[in-house]
C-alpha positions in Angstrom: 175.4 -1.8 35.6 174.8 -3.5 32.1 176.8 -6.5 32.1 177.8 -8.5 29.1 174.8 -10.9 29.6 172.5 -8.0 29.7 174.3 -6.8 26.5 173.4 -10.1 24.8 170.0 -9.9 25.5 169.6 -6.3 24.1 171.2 -7.7 20.9 168.8 -10.4 21.0 165.7 -8.2 21.4 167.3 -5.9 18.5 167.5 -9.1 16.4 163.8 -10.1 17.4 162.5 -6.7 16.3 164.3 -6.8 13.0 164.3 -10.4 11.8 160.8 -11.9 12.7 159.1 -10.7 9.6 159.0 -14.3 8.2 156.9 -15.5 11.1 153.8 -13.3 10.5 150.5 -14.5 12.1 147.7 -12.1 10.3 145.3 -10.8 12.7 146.7 -12.6 15.8 146.9 -10.9 19.0 149.8 -11.6 21.5 147.7 -12.6 24.2 145.3 -14.8 22.1 148.0 -16.9 20.3 147.1 -20.6 20.6 150.8 -22.1 20.9 154.0 -20.8 22.6 155.8 -20.4 18.9 153.0 -18.2 17.6 153.2 -16.2 20.5 156.7 -15.4 20.3 156.2 -14.9 16.6 153.4 -12.4 17.1 155.3 -10.5 19.8 158.2 -10.3 17.2 155.8 -8.9 14.7 154.4 -6.3 17.0 157.9 -5.2 18.0 158.7 -4.8 13.9 155.5 -2.6 13.5 156.0 -0.5 16.6 159.7 -0.2 17.1 161.5 -0.7 14.0 160.1 2.6 12.6 163.3 4.9 12.3 160.9 8.1 12.0 159.5 7.5 15.8 161.4 9.6 18.2 162.8 8.2 21.3 160.0 9.2 23.4 157.5 7.2 21.3 159.7 4.4 20.7 160.2 4.0 24.5 156.1 4.4 25.0 155.7 1.7 22.5 158.0 -0.6 24.0 156.7 -0.1 27.2 153.1 -1.3 26.0 154.9 -4.3 24.4 156.7 -5.4 27.3 153.6 -5.1 29.5 151.4 -7.1 26.9 154.1 -10.0 26.4 155.9 -10.2 29.6 154.7 -11.4 32.9 155.9 -8.4 34.8 154.5 -9.3 38.1 156.4 -12.6 38.2 159.5 -11.1 36.8 159.7 -8.3 39.4 158.8 -10.4 42.2 161.4 -13.0 41.3 164.3 -10.5 40.8 164.3 -9.6 44.7 163.5 -13.0 45.9 162.9 -13.5 49.7 163.1 -9.6 49.7 159.7 -9.4 48.5 158.4 -10.5 51.9 160.3 -7.9 53.8 159.1 -5.0 51.8 156.1 -2.7 52.8 153.1 -2.5 50.7 154.2 0.9 49.4 157.6 -0.5 48.8 156.2 -3.3 46.7 154.3 -1.0 44.6 156.9 1.5 43.8 159.5 -1.2 43.2 157.3 -2.9 40.5 156.8 0.2 38.8 160.5 1.3 39.0 161.3 -2.3 37.8 159.2 -1.7 34.6 160.6 1.6 34.1 164.3 0.2 34.6 163.8 -2.7 31.8 162.0 -0.4 29.5 164.8 2.2 29.6 167.6 -0.3 29.5 166.3 -2.0 26.4 164.4 0.6 24.4 167.4 2.8 24.3 169.3 0.2 22.4 166.8 -0.5 19.6 168.8 1.9 17.4 172.0 -0.5 17.6 170.6 -3.2 15.3 173.3 -4.1 12.9 172.0 -6.6 10.4 171.2 -9.6 12.8 168.7 -12.2 11.8 166.4 -14.2 14.1 165.1 -17.7 13.6 162.8 -19.7 15.7 164.2 -23.3 15.9 161.7 -25.3 17.9 160.0 -25.7 21.3 160.0 -28.2 24.0 158.1 -28.5 27.2 159.8 -28.0 30.6 158.7 -28.8 34.1 155.9 -26.8 35.6 153.9 -26.8 32.4 156.2 -23.8 30.8 157.3 -24.1 27.4 160.9 -22.9 26.0 160.8 -21.5 22.4 164.3 -22.0 21.1 165.7 -19.5 18.7 168.7 -18.3 17.2 170.5 -14.9 16.5 172.3 -15.2 13.3 175.1 -12.7 13.1 177.0 -11.0 10.1 180.0 -12.4 11.6 180.6 -15.0 14.3 178.8 -17.9 15.4 175.0 -17.9 16.1 173.8 -17.1 19.4 171.4 -19.4 21.1 168.4 -17.7 22.8 165.4 -19.6 24.5 162.3 -17.8 25.7 160.7 -19.4 28.8 156.7 -19.0 28.1 153.9 -19.6 30.6 150.5 -19.7 30.0 148.2 -17.5 32.0 144.6 -16.6 32.4 144.9 -14.0 29.8 147.3 -15.8 27.4 151.1 -16.6 27.0 153.7 -14.6 28.7 157.3 -14.5 28.7 158.9 -15.3 32.3 162.7 -15.7 31.4 165.0 -15.2 28.6 168.1 -17.5 28.5 170.9 -16.7 26.3 173.6 -19.4 25.6 172.5 -21.2 28.7 172.4 -18.1 31.1 169.1 -17.2 32.4 168.3 -13.4 32.6 165.9 -13.6 35.3 168.4 -15.3 37.7 171.3 -12.7 36.4 168.9 -9.8 37.2 168.1 -11.3 40.6 171.6 -11.8 41.5 172.5 -8.2 40.6 169.5 -6.8 42.6 170.3 -8.9 45.7 173.9 -7.6 45.5 172.4 -4.0 45.6 169.9 -5.0 48.6 172.9 -6.5 50.7 175.0 -3.5 50.1 172.3 -1.4 51.4 171.8 -3.2 54.8 169.1 -5.8 53.3 166.6 -3.1 52.7 164.5 -3.0 49.7 164.5 0.8 49.9 168.1 0.8 49.0 167.3 -0.9 45.5 164.4 1.5 45.2 166.6 4.4 45.7 169.1 3.0 43.1 166.4 2.4 40.5 164.8 6.0 41.1 168.1 7.2 40.0 168.6 5.1 36.9 165.0 5.9 35.7 165.0 9.6 36.2 
């Protein structure tokens, strides 16, 4: 179920891991960064330290990426948004299992592709405030061949620091794309969240 849009996102994440070394913020912690651009820079540097090590096996890479994902992304907001109105229809147990599987699915989808980096470079190009007090941190993936890919991070300040709530690749929101795909799965299963949970179980085993 990996679409071209998701593939672009994977390439972006690979580039972020390999290309943010020029944006080091010594001693900074992701959750304590004092501005959105610094947060994204620090998130990338943590990725470099934990995921760009080719000596690490796949199991360790997956575990480390999971920790990074939970630290830098607003998993509760992302997972709830991804099923939209169906969240209210889910039972407490279904919500709990779904959120766990959502994390496993995202981690499994992206961590498996970190070995595909092939020379892309990453550059933060600016930031701008958007409605709702979020900030868009603007960036580009500079490829060895072809035009740069524009990638924006939507960042939101929470009580425990900044968190990523969306990634926008060439104007396409990954949160909206994921929501459309999950909604399609749920509709095919009679409008029941259990149908999506079953699909995610099979994909995360």
